[in-house]
Structures are given as C-alpha cells and as structure tokens.
N, C-alpha and C positions, 0 to 999 in steps of 0.2 A: 458113159461109164466104160472103164477099161474091160478087156475081155476076161482077165483073171481076177475074179472076186468071189468072195464067200459071203453069203447072206448070214448075218449074225442075228438080226431081228427083222421080222416082217412087219407089215403095217399093224396087224392086230396085236402083236407082241409089244410094239412100241406104245400103242395106246394103253395096253395093260400096265406097262411100266410107269407111264405118266399118271395113270389113274392111281396106282399104288403110292407114288410120290405125293400126289395131291392129298391122299388120306393121311400120309405121314405128316405132312405140313399141317393139316387140320388138327391132328392129335397133339402136335408140338405147340400149337398156338390157339387152342380152343378158347382160352379166356381173354384173348385180345379183341380190341375193337376194330383195328385196322392192321393189315400187313402190306408191305411193299415188295413186289416181285420185280427184280431187276434182271432183264434178259440181255445177255451179251450178243450183239449182232454178229452174224446172221442167225446161226442155228440155235443159240441159246434163247434168243428172243422168240423164235417160233415155239419152242418148248414152253417158255414162260407164258405165251398167249394161251396155249392149251391148258396149262395148269390153272391159269386164271379162269378160263371158261368152266372147268370142273369145280373149282372152289366157289365160284359164283353160285353154283347150284347147291352145294352141300355145306358151305361154311356160314356160321352166324356173323362173321366179321366182314368188313369191307376189304376189298383187294384193289390196290392201285398198281398198274403196270408201268414200270420204268424201262427206258431203253438206253443201253450203253454201247457206243461204238468205240472200239479200242484199236490202236495201232500196235498190233502184236509183234511187229518187227522192230519197233523203236526200243533203244536201250533205256528209254525213260518213259514214264507214264504219260501217254497222250490219249485223251479220251474226249469224245463228244457225248454229252448227255442231254436228255430232254426234260430235265427237272432241276430244281434248285436243291443242291445237296443238303443245305441247312434245313429243308422241309422234312428230312429224314430223321432229324434229331428226336431221340427217345422213342423211336419206332422199331418195329421188327422188319429187317431187310433180309430177303432171300435172294442170293445171287445165283443165276441160272446160266449154264452153258450146255452145249450138246455133248462134247467129249472132253474129259479131263485127261490131258496127255502129260505135258511137262509141269503144268500148274501155273504157267506164266499168265495166262488170261485171267484165271481166278485171282492170282496175286495182284495183278494190275486192277482188276475189278474191286478188290478189297481196298486198294490204295485210294480209290475215289472217296470211300467212306471213312478213311483213316482218322481224320480230324473231327469227326462228328460223333457225339456221344449217342450210340445206338442202344436200344433196349436189348436187342438180340440180333445176332448176325448168323445166318446159316447159308450153306451152299447146296446146290442141287445140280446133278448132271445125269444125262441119260446113260452115258457109258464112261466108266472109270478105267483107264488103261493101265494104271499102276506103273507109269514111267515118269516119276516126278523128279524134276530138277529143283523145284521149289518146295518148301515144307508145307504143302497144302493137302488137306484131307477134305473129303466131302461128307456132308451130313446125310444127304439123301442121294442114292444112286440107283438107277434102274438095273444096271448089270456091271459087274467088274470083270475085266478081261486081262489076262496076262499074255501079252503078245511080244514078239521080238521088235526091236527098235525100228527096223527098216519097214515093217508093216504099217499100213495107214488105215485108220478107221474113218469112214465117211458116212455121215448121216444125211439122208435125203428126206426132206419134209416139204410138203406143199409145193412141189415143183411140177410145172405143167407137163403132162405127158408121162410122168413117172410115178410109180407107186411108192409110198413111204417105205423106207427100209434103212437098215444100218448094215454096212458092208465092210469087210476086211479085205484089203488088197495090198 
C-alpha cells in the first residue's frame, strides 16, 4: 500500500455494507426461485462470493455464482466467462463489481447479457465513485463517494497479510 492513503471503510464496515446489499437483493427478489450473481474479477467476484454466502443463509431462492473476467483496457468487449450465457435466459442476473468508477466495467459486463432475454438485470457495487463516462447507474451500492478524478479507490479483500479495507489514495 502507498504511504498516503485514507481509510474509507474498515473490515467491519465493508461487511455491514455487503450484508445490507444482500438484504436489498433479497427484498428485490423474494418471489424468485433462482438468481444469478455475476462477479467481475477480481474484486467484484470477491464481493459476489460474500453476497452469495449471506444469501445462502437468508434467502428462500437458489443462488448461482457466475464469474466474469473482462479486458477493461480493450476498446471492444472481451470477456472470459465460466457459464453459458444462454443459461441465463429468463432469469434474474445481478452484476457485481467492487468500485463503480467510469462505468466501463459494468457496461462491458452488461454487454455479455445484451442478447439474452433476462427476467431482471441489476447491478451492485461496494463503492460508487460518481465519475461516470458511461450512462451506468447502480441498483445497490454500499457507499457513494464524490472524489476528484486523480484520486484512486482501492478495495482490499481476502489478501494475505492485509485486513479488509477500502482506501482513497
């Protein structure tokens, strides 16, 4: 970690935000039989795994975890997925990332499901930075931050030797 950083969320606060998002997802989908949670690697997938663990305990529906690896630097949608996108037809999909910055990752994530008739599509992020270049909003957010463009938000989850935290640097 760099020397100059500000702790935005500590481990306990991150878990509280994820718990709250899980309950919001439950309320939004209470009458469903199954939902699909698609986590964008790396950070979004870690949050998706935690959401699934909570929902497995509290939700009456089945939860399936999907993994998406995006090339965020490509001008075109390039993604590796661990599922057949046609299996998502007529299902609820929740796309998860750690930080919503420009909106590009969520826009690319949405692009994967673009040609599939979904029952419902939602997005969830731990931190919404409010610096969108793409017309993306999130349905479930842990915290919204107004930061300057040159600041960077880093979320540390499940890294050996480091406590979970969200940092502004």
